[in-house]
N, C-alpha and C positions, 0 to 999 in steps of 0.2 A: 309635743310642743318644748317650747326652749326653757328649762327647767334654769339652765346655765345663766339666764339674764339674773337671778339674784345676786350671782358674783360679779355682775357691769355695776358701776359707780353710778349714785342716785344722779337722776337728771330734773328732778323736780319732786317737792315736798309740800306737800297738804296737812297742816297742823290747825286741829279746833277750827277748821271753816264754820262760820255761820251767816245763814242771808235769811233778811224779813221780809215779806212785802208787806208795804203800811197800807192798809184801807181803814177806809171811817166804818165798815162792820166788824171791825178786827182784825190784828197781825196774822200773816201768815207767816211760819217757821217753817220754810221752805227746807232749809239744808241747817241741821241744828251737829255742832260740832265734831266734823267730819275730817279722817285724818288718814293719810295714805302716802306711800313712795311709789315713784314711779323712775325704771332705770331705763338706761341705754338699751334700745332696740327692743324696748319689751310691749308687750301687749297687754294693756289694761282695760278689763270689761266692767263696767256698769250696768246691772241688769235690774230691772223691778218694775211694777207694773206701773201705768201712767199716774201721774203724780207723785211719785217717789222722791222726787228733788234731781235727777240723773241730769236732764237739761241744765236748770239752773246751776248746779253744781259748775260742771263744766265751762258756762259764761261766767260764772264767778271770776275762777280760772283766770279765764281770755279780758276779763276785766271788760265784757259786754252787755254788762246789766246797766237796765236806764231805770230811773223812776219808777212804780213806787217800791223796785227791789232796793235793798241797802245791805250792804257784805256791814255786818252787827262783830264782827271776830276772826279771830284767824291771822295765821301767813300762809301765804303761797311764795315759795324760793326755789329761783332756777337755777341750776349750775351749769353753765358754758360749758361745754366739753374741752375746749379750748385752754379753758379757766379756773377747773372747777372749785379753788380755793375761793373764787370770787362770787360769792353767792349774789343773785338778784332778788332784791326781794319786788317781786311785782305788784303788789298792791301800794306801793309807795313810788311807782313809776309816774313821770310827770306825762302830759298828753303827747308831748313829741317822742320822750323816749317811748312813750307803748305804741306807739305808729313804727317806730324801729325794731321794737322787739315783733306786736304781729308780723304775718306773713316770714319774718327772718327767722325766726326761732321757735315762733309757736304759729300753727295755721288751722284752719277749721274748714271742714266741708259740712256743711251744713242739709239738714232732714231734707228737706225739699229742693231738690234741682234745678225745678223750672223756677221756682220762686227765689232759687239763689244766685241766677244767672239774671243778666241784663237781658231783657226781651228783643231790645232794638239795635244792640249790639254784636255782630257775629263773635264766634268763641276763640277767633283769636285776635279778634282784637282786644278778649276781656284778658288775655293772659299777658299779652303786649303792655295794657295799659297798667297791671301788678308790676312789671318788670321797668315800664317806665319811671313808674313814681319810686321802686326802690333800686332801681340800679339806671341811675338817671345817665353814668358814663360809659354805656352799652349804645351802640351804633341802633339805626332801625332795623338793619340788615342783620343784627347780632340777634339782636330782641326776636326777630320773625324767625329765625335758625333756630332759637328755642322752644320759642311755641310749638314749630314743627317735631322737634326732639321728644317734648315732652307730649304733644299730641301720637306719636307712635309708641311711648312709654306705656300709656293706660291703654292701646289698644284702638286707637282710634284713626283713620285713615289720614295721613297729611294733606288728600285734597279737601277734607270737609273742614277747613281750616277757615273757609270763608262763610258757613253754615249757622246761621241765626239756631237761637235751642229750640224753637217750634219745629226745625226740617230735622232734629235728633229723637231719636228715639229714647224712651226713660233712661234706658242701662247709659245709652251714648253719653245723655246731660250730666249723670252722675258722672260717667268717668271724664268729662272734661271738667266738671268741678273738684274733683283729685288730680287734676293736668293742674288747675290752678293754684291748688293747696300745694302742690310741690316743685311750683316756679322757683320758688329762691332756697331749695333745699334747708328747709326747717329743720328741727330735732325734735319735735315734738306735732303730732297732726294729732287732734279732736274732730273724732267723727261721730256726728248726733243722726242715730239711724241712718246711715246711708241707704241701706237696702230697704226700707219702707217703700210700699207701694211697686215695688219692683217685683214679676214673676220669681219662679224659685229658679229657671235654669238662671235668668240672670243673676239672680243674687249670689246664686255659685261662683260665675264669672269674675264679678265687682270681688268678691273675697278671695277667689284665688289670685287676683290683680293686686289685692292690697295684701296681702302673701309673699307674693316675688318682690315688690317694690320694696319692703321692710324690707325683707334677704337683702336685697340690692344695698340701699341707702342706710340702712341700720338706722333708721328713725322711729322713735315710737311712739305710739297708738294708745290714746283715749277713746276704747270705742263703745259708744252708747247704743243701745237696745233693749227694747222690753223682750223680744224674744230667747231666752238664754241657751236654747238649743246652738244656735248660734257660735255663742261666745263659746261652748263647749270644744267649737271645733278650733277657734280661731284665736283664743286669747292665752296670754301667760299665767295671769293671774284676774282672777273674779272677784268683783266688790257686787254684795246683794244690798239695794237699797231699800228698806221702806218708811216710810213718815218721814222723809228728810235725814234719818241717821244710818250706816252701813251697819248691818247685823250680822254679816257673814263676811270675811275674806280668804280665801284660800286660792291654791292653782288650781286650773283645770283637771287634773287627774283628783286632787281629791275631793273636789266640790261634786265630780263625777261620781265616783266610786262611793263616798260619805257623807251627804249634804249632813249637816249638822243642826242647824237653824229651821225650824219647823216651818216657816216662812220658805226657806231655800228649796226644802222637798218637797213643798208643795208645788213652786214652778215649776221644778224641775221634771214633774209627774203630771203636769197640765200640759203637756205635748203627746202627742201617740210616737212612738217607735216605730221605726220603719224594718227594723230590724228583730228575729230573737222571740217567742212566746208573746202570742197576745195577749195584753194586761189591760187594767181598767185605767182612762182616763180618770186621774184623783181632782183637780180641781182644789180653789182655796173658796169656800161659802163666805159670803159677807162681801164686802167693799172697804178700799181705805180709808182711814179716817179724817174728819175733817181740821186741816192741820191749825184752823183758826182755834180751836177746840180739843187737840192731840186726849186722849185718854192719858190716865197717870198710870205711871210707870210701864212695861212695856207697851208700847203700842200696837203689838199686835196680838195683844191679851184675849180680845175680843173674839177674835177669829180661830184660837189655836186652840188644839184640841189637848194641849197639856198646860193649859193655864193652870195656876194656883193661886191662891190668895196674895201671893209675895207678889206674883205678876203684875197685879193691881194695883202695887204702892211702890215697891222698887222699881225704878230704872237699871237693868241691866248693863254693863258695859263690855267693851269689845275685851276680849281676853283670848291667848292661846289655849285651844282646846286640851293641850298636855301638853310636856316637857320636851323639847325637841321637834316640834313641828312648826309649819308656818301656817296653820289654819289657825283662825280664830273667829270666835262667834261671839255677840252679845245676847245670849241666855239664861235665865238662870237654873235651865239643865245641867247646866256646863259649870256652876260657880260652888264651888263644895260649903260656903257658907247655905246653899236654901237646896241642894241637891247632893245627898250621901253617893248613888249612883247614876251617873248618866246613861240615859237612854243608848241604846245600840241602834244604827239604821233601822235595823231588822222590827225592832219594836215601834219605832217612828212609822216604818210602813204599816204593821201592822193596823196601827191606832188609822190611821189615813185610811186604808183598806174599810175598814170596820163603819166608821163613819160615809162613807162614801156607799157602802151597799145598805146603812140605814135610810140615806138619803135617796136609795133609788138609782144613783149614777150608773151609768155603763160605757 
């Protein structure tokens, strides 16, 4: 992984962002006080169970949320690489400015390629449509040549330029969506579960394609998935979300070797290992909370094997695990005010193993 990315300039800063869904039966606090920095050429992974707020966070950054979703607080600032001192307040952009910002500076690969593509337009026409809207000075010949170039970049044969979405396989449709996202050479691409519903072989091909394109064009990626095993191969930084908050931020290496939050540990050990000795799949009992009425204190405490009385009353804040590390965790286990000696990863493992043994999990 590219640990050197931390030395690069900030490209996107999200500060204390919060999003609510207003409903008659209660307000859903989907994103709650989330902050992070994305740097040039970096892949930031957002992981967590369904309903943890990953997609809502991404769509808030791109200003794609519609009522009843409301951004209730925070900032999103974009630093153009050519003019990093001229920070752009994304949440303050006018509709015209927002249209220019999207696809030029920030593009999105949506979760379902079949739904993201227009079924009555061939894929070449859909790429050309983006170019015609944002690059009106290009001739029709130049737009078609650019469309062919983009298809080659993502591994689609140029002779498929006139194919309609239903004539392509799932993997090829996903590649076509990536081609559209790359059309204007954006600095940031948000990928919302781009490999969902694809078989494992095609997943690997898509991930390899993303890595190769990132290396060639040095764009940054926010990669959203509930499959943490993908991020452990792909991402530079990983942010674990639970109940609308980030509970752990770390490099890929730190998270794989020493997940600190009990939720992160449970996620990592919820999928089987393809190598090494056979091990028990631990899982996490229970379900994510109802965000209309989340538990007081730490939202994970009803499912946490380490929960104490403090976890039911005091909200844990994201803080460095120790001095000199980039790894941060929102857990009272690592706050000297609540815990004198933080548990080791081995202690977390032993506790999860004991609970799995008691529940009969194999």
